N, C-alpha and C positions, 0 to 999 in steps of 0.2 A: 556536454553541458552547453546550454544556450548562452548567447552573448548577453552581457549585462552592461549597464551604464555605471561608470565609476568616476568619482570626482578626482581631478588632478590637484595635488596638494600645493597650496600657495599661489595658484595661478588665477588671476582675475579676468584676463582677456588674452586673446590671441594676437599679441603685438610683437611678433618676431620679425626682425628685419630680413630682407632677401639675402640669401646666402649664409644665413646663420642657423644654428641648431642649439637645442636645449634639452637636457635630460630632466624629466619630472617624475616625482614619486606618484604612485597611484594609491589613493586612499582605499582601505578595505582589502588590500592584497599585500600580505607580508612579503617584503622584498621586491614588490612589483614596481617596475619603472617603464616609461615609454620615452622615446626620443621624438621631439618635435623638430621638424626641419621646414625651412622656407626655401623651396626650390623654384626660382623664377616667379615668385609671387604666390605660389601655391603652398599652403601650409598643410603638412601631413604628419600624422602620428604613426610611428614605426616601432618595431622591436628595438630595444636599447642595446642589445649585445650581438656581436658578430656570431653567426651560426657555425663558425669554424671552431675557435677556442674560447669564445665568450668575451672577446675584447670589448671595452666600452666604446660604442660607436660615436659618442659625443666627442671623443678625442680623435676621430678620423677626419677625413677631408671631404668636404662637400663642394663639388665643382659647379660652375655656372650652368652647365647643361643638365644638372640634376643627378649626378653620379656620386654615390657615397662610398668612400674607400676605407676599409678597416685599417687602424693604426698599427697593427702587429704584422700581418702577413699579406696585406694588399688585396684581400677579397673585395669585390666591388658589387654594389647593389644599386638598383634604380630607386631613387629617393621618392618617387611618386607611387610606384607599384610594389616596392620591396623585392622585386624579382632579382635573383642572383645573375650577375652579368660577367663575373670573372672569378676564377679559382683563387685560393683553395677552398673557399666556402662551397657548401653543397646545397643546403636548404636556403629558401628565401626568407626575408624578414616579413613578419606579419604586419599588416596595416590595420589601422583602427579609425573609426568614424569619430570626428571631433564635433562637439556641440558647445556653443557659448551661450550661457543663460544666467540671468540674475546675478551678474558679477562673479561668475565662476565658469570654469571650463570642465567639460566632461568628455570622457572617452568611452566608446562602446566596443566591447570585445569579450572573448572568452578568457576566464581567469588563467587557464592552462597556457593559452597562447601568449598572454602578457608575461607570465612568469618564465616560460621557456624561451621566448624571443625568437621563435622559428616557425616557419610554415613549410611543411613537407608538401611535395607535389601530389597532385591527384593521379595516383599511380595504379590503383586497382583496375583490373581489366579481366574479362572473361573471353579471351581469344578462343575462337572455335564456335562461338555462338553466332548469331546474325551480326555481321560486321559491315562497316562502311568501306573498308579497304580489303584488297586481295593480296595474296602472295605471302612472302616471309622475308623479314630482314635478318640477315646473318651478320654478326659482329665478330671479327677476329681480334681477340685481345680482351683481357678482363680487368683492366685498371680503371682509373678515374674517368678516362675518356669514354670507355664503354658504358660506365654507369651514367655519365652525363647524357650520352646519346639515348639510352633506353628511357631515362626519366623524361627527357624532352619529348620523345616520341609519344609516350603515354599521356603526358601532360597536355600535348597539343591534339590529342584525340585519335592517334593511330591505334587501331584495335585489332590488327591482324597479328600473325605470329612473329615472335622475336626469339632468336637463338644467339647465345653468346658462347664462343669457343675460346677457352683460355688454357694455357699450359703452366700457369703459376701454381695451381693446386689449391687455391683458396679464393674467396670472394674479394671484390675490390676493397683495398685498404687505404687508410689515411697515411700515405707514404712518409710525411715528415716525422711521424712518431718512431719510425725505424731508427733514426739517428738521435732523436730527442731523449729516448729512454732505452735504446737498444732492445726493443721488445721483439721477440721472435714468435710469440703466440699470435697467429693470424686472427684468431677469434677476438682478441682484444684490440685489433687494429681495424677490423672491418667497418666500412662505412654503413652498410646495411646488413641485417640478418637475412638468412636464407628465406624465411617466411615472407619477407618483403618482395623478393623476386617471384615467389610463388603466387602472391596476391596479384602481381602484375602480369601473370601468365608469361613469364620469361623463362625459356628453357636454358638451363646452364649445362654446358658440356665441358668436362675436364679432358682436354686433349690437345695435340699439337698439329696445326694445319701444315700439310706438306704439299698441297697443290690446289690451285684454283683454275677451273675450266670456265673461261669467260664465255665461250660459245654455248656450252650446255648449262651455264649458270649453276655450277655446283662447286662446293668446297669439300675437300677430302682431308682426312686426318691420318696420322701414322698408324693408328689402330685399325684402320679400314673403314671408318665411318664416312658417310657421304651425306651432304646437306644441300638441298636446293634453296636457291634464293631468288627473290625478285629485285632486292637491293642489297648491296654488300658494303659494309663499313669496315675499313682497316684501322684498328685502334690498338696497334701492337706496342705503342710506347717507345721508349728509348732503351739503350743499353749503357752500362757503366763504361766509361773510358778507362783504358789502361795505358801505362807508359810503354813505349816500344823497347822494352828491356827483356833480356832472356829470363831474368828471374821471375817475371810474371808467368812464364810458361812452365817452369820446372820446380819452383819453390812452393811449399805448402803453407807458408805463413804470411802470404800476401793476399789481401782480400779487397774486393770492391764492395760497395754498399748500395744495393739497389732494391732488394726484396727481402722477405722474411727468412728465406733460406740463407742469404748472405749473413744476416744478423746471427743466426744460430751458429754458423761457422766461426764468426768473430767471437761470440760469447764462449764457445767451447775452447777456442785458442787462448783467450785471456785468462779463463779460470777465475779464481777468487781475487788474487792480488799478486803483486810482485813482478809483473811483466813490463818490459820496455815497449812502448808503442810509438810509432811514427805515423802521423796522418798527413797525407799529401793533399793539398787543396786549401782554399781560403774562403769558402762560401758557407752558407748556413748549415749545410749538412755536416761539414767537417767541424765547425764550431760546436754544434750540438753533440756530435759524437764524442768529442774530447771531454765534454762535461759529463756525459753519460757513463763513461768507462769507470770501473772501480779503481781504488787507489793503486797507483803504479809507481815504480821507481823513477820512471821518466816518461813524460808524454810530450813529444815534439811535433810541432806542426810545420811541415815544409811547405813554403809558399810556392805555388806553381799551378799547373793545370789542375782543375777540379777533377775528382775521381768519379763524379756522377754527371 
């Protein structure tokens, strides 16, 4: 749908002081709102909701250098361009042209962009056709870091081959949801669908890397696969911390929480109800997990080192 001009409700002029922001309704679009910010004297209209979980950006923080921070989980955006600058957000905020005319203010944009408050990267690519770049980028790891890397490469015009090798067994997921709802279905956690990677000509390989030959520029997997690279990105992420206790090695009812496989083990152990649960840690993951568990006889949080 082509961009159209919409009137901003109740706004007669662009008189927003530097460093301030204002959420305004868009007439003609049900539920449509935009965020007006004045970053260093430049007034810009942006999407009004964080692209992570939809937090109202009007309640966020606008810094003097034009950085807009989400009030919920700290995702950061460029207030001039809407570009995403820090996780956990993935998509950028859309930007809209502002026009002041005859005692009213208008915004120009697509209805879908105004309602969704997100701008996906320009990711589509036909690698293998005539390209500006040569070689192949291999990324070891299939989490958010890998996803950010491939989207940045395509967004900036890299049109040669990209291969992701991951041993997790699923596409990149929104990891905070693991603890927020104890969701074990990777399909419900995925940042992007498989067709998204296909459209960007990204080759996805399920496997575990066991060797990198820097001289030959090849990556090998346990299953015998070999992949040539011109550039190599290691995005293997982290591993859950465990306490240096014997029980972590021999007992079957102690779990870490890092991936969808961990959640399935936890859910299977908890069952429906009636289990006693101890959670070690004091950060967001532990707080979310304690709220997500079903009714239990006792749920204790032991304050100490985080388990993730």
